[in-house]
C-alpha positions as CSV (number, residue, x, y, z in Angstrom):
1,M,0.0,0.0,0.0
2,V,1.4,3.4,-1.0
3,P,1.2,6.2,1.7
4,H,-1.0,9.1,0.7
5,A,0.6,12.4,0.0
6,P,-0.8,15.4,1.9
7,A,-3.8,16.8,0.2
8,A,-3.2,20.0,-1.7
9,P,-5.1,23.0,-0.6
10,A,-8.5,23.4,-2.2
11,P,-8.5,25.8,-5.1
12,T,-11.0,28.0,-3.3
13,S,-8.7,28.3,-0.2
14,R,-5.8,29.3,-2.5
15,L,-8.0,31.9,-4.2
16,L,-9.1,33.3,-0.9
17,R,-5.5,33.5,0.2
18,V,-4.5,35.4,-3.0
19,L,-7.5,37.8,-2.5
20,R,-6.5,38.5,1.1
21,L,-2.9,39.2,0.0
22,A,-4.1,41.5,-2.7
23,W,-6.6,43.3,-0.4
24,A,-3.8,44.1,2.1
25,S,-1.2,44.7,-0.6
26,P,-1.1,48.6,-0.4
27,Y,0.1,48.4,3.2
28,T,2.3,45.4,2.5
29,L,4.1,47.5,-0.2
30,L,4.6,50.2,2.3
31,G,6.0,47.6,4.8
32,L,8.4,46.4,2.1
33,V,9.7,49.9,1.5
34,L,10.2,50.5,5.2
35,G,11.6,47.0,5.6
36,A,14.3,48.0,3.2
37,A,15.5,50.5,5.7
38,W,15.4,47.8,8.4
39,W,17.4,45.6,6.1
40,L,20.0,48.4,5.6
41,G,20.1,48.8,9.3
42,G,21.2,45.2,9.7
43,A,17.9,43.3,10.0
44,R,17.7,39.8,8.7
45,P,14.4,39.1,7.0
46,Q,12.6,35.9,7.8
47,R,9.3,34.5,6.6
48,V,7.1,33.0,9.3
49,H,3.7,31.6,8.4
50,G,3.4,33.8,5.3
51,V,4.5,37.0,7.0
52,L,7.8,38.8,6.4
53,E,9.4,39.7,9.7
54,L,12.4,42.0,10.1
55,A,14.0,42.7,13.5
56,L,16.8,45.2,13.9
57,A,20.0,43.5,15.0
58,E,21.6,44.6,18.2
59,T,24.9,45.2,16.3
60,G,23.4,46.5,13.0
61,R,25.0,49.0,10.7
62,F,23.1,51.8,12.6
63,P,23.3,52.1,16.4
64,R,20.1,51.3,18.2
65,Q,20.7,54.1,20.6
66,G,19.7,57.3,19.0
67,A,19.2,56.5,15.3
68,W,16.5,53.9,15.9
69,R,14.5,55.4,18.8
70,L,11.0,54.4,17.8
71,P,7.6,54.8,19.5
72,F,6.9,51.1,19.2
73,A,8.5,47.7,19.8
74,A,6.9,46.2,16.7
75,I,4.6,47.4,13.9
76,T,2.6,45.6,11.2
77,L,2.1,46.9,7.7
78,G,0.0,44.4,5.7
79,H,2.0,41.2,5.7
80,V,5.2,42.8,7.0
81,V,6.2,43.1,10.7
82,L,9.0,45.4,11.7
83,A,10.5,45.1,15.2
84,V,13.2,47.0,17.1
85,D,14.9,43.8,18.0
86,Q,14.4,40.0,17.9
87,A,13.2,39.8,21.5
88,S,10.5,42.3,20.8
89,L,9.5,40.4,17.6
90,D,9.3,37.2,19.6
91,Q,7.3,38.8,22.4
92,W,4.8,40.6,20.1
93,R,4.4,38.0,17.4
94,A,0.9,36.8,18.4
95,H,-0.2,40.4,18.8
96,E,1.1,41.4,15.4
97,R,-0.5,38.4,13.7
98,V,-3.9,39.7,14.8
99,H,-3.0,43.0,13.0
100,V,-2.1,40.9,9.9
101,A,-5.6,39.4,10.0
102,Q,-7.1,42.8,10.5
103,Y,-5.3,44.1,7.4
104,E,-6.6,41.1,5.5
105,R,-10.2,41.9,6.6
106,W,-10.0,45.7,6.2
107,G,-7.5,46.1,3.3
108,P,-7.0,49.7,2.2
109,L,-9.6,50.8,4.8
110,F,-7.5,49.6,7.7
111,L,-5.5,52.7,8.4
112,P,-8.6,55.0,8.2
113,A,-10.6,52.7,10.4
114,Y,-7.7,52.4,12.9
115,L,-7.2,56.2,13.0
116,G,-11.0,56.6,13.3
117,S,-11.1,54.3,16.2
118,S,-8.3,56.2,17.9
119,L,-10.0,59.5,17.3
120,W,-13.3,58.2,18.6
121,Q,-11.6,56.9,21.8
122,W,-9.9,60.2,22.3
123,L,-13.1,62.2,21.7
124,C,-14.8,60.0,24.3
125,G,-12.0,60.8,26.8
126,R,-10.4,57.4,26.6
127,D,-6.9,56.5,25.6
128,A,-6.5,56.7,21.8
129,Y,-4.1,53.7,21.7
130,W,-5.0,51.4,24.6
131,D,-8.7,51.7,23.9
132,N,-8.5,51.5,20.1
133,R,-10.7,48.5,19.1
134,F,-8.0,47.1,16.9
135,E,-5.4,47.1,19.7
136,V,-7.9,45.7,22.2
137,E,-8.5,42.8,19.8
138,A,-4.8,42.3,19.3
139,R,-4.1,42.3,23.1
140,R,-6.5,39.5,23.5
141,A,-4.1,37.3,21.6
142,D,-1.5,38.0,24.2
143,G,-3.9,37.0,27.0
144,C,-4.1,40.6,28.2
């Protein structure tokens, strides 16, 4: 008896994957452009579950102190995740994967929706970041 090969993904699931990639592609393109700066800064790209991840190296071409002071530990742009270092990337991977799924759902509308949620929270006297519905959803992945 010949062992069975793993079943190939159904054509409809492949089509849906392509559609999700295309829908998020404007932000993925921006992520790739910014990722080039990360790469020039010494980051090594890696592909994890269909997402391109780049983490700045501790001993990159540009010093982390000063030149790379950023207001985030990791940020997602479409199917690209940029992190200030590998430890931050490892720590925030689940959180950032939720943002990848949000980009797949919202596509080009993601950034306006994200900013709109922040504005709404701020107008209601809440924290624009911590109370943003997209961040609340992502923090649930971390068990927070």
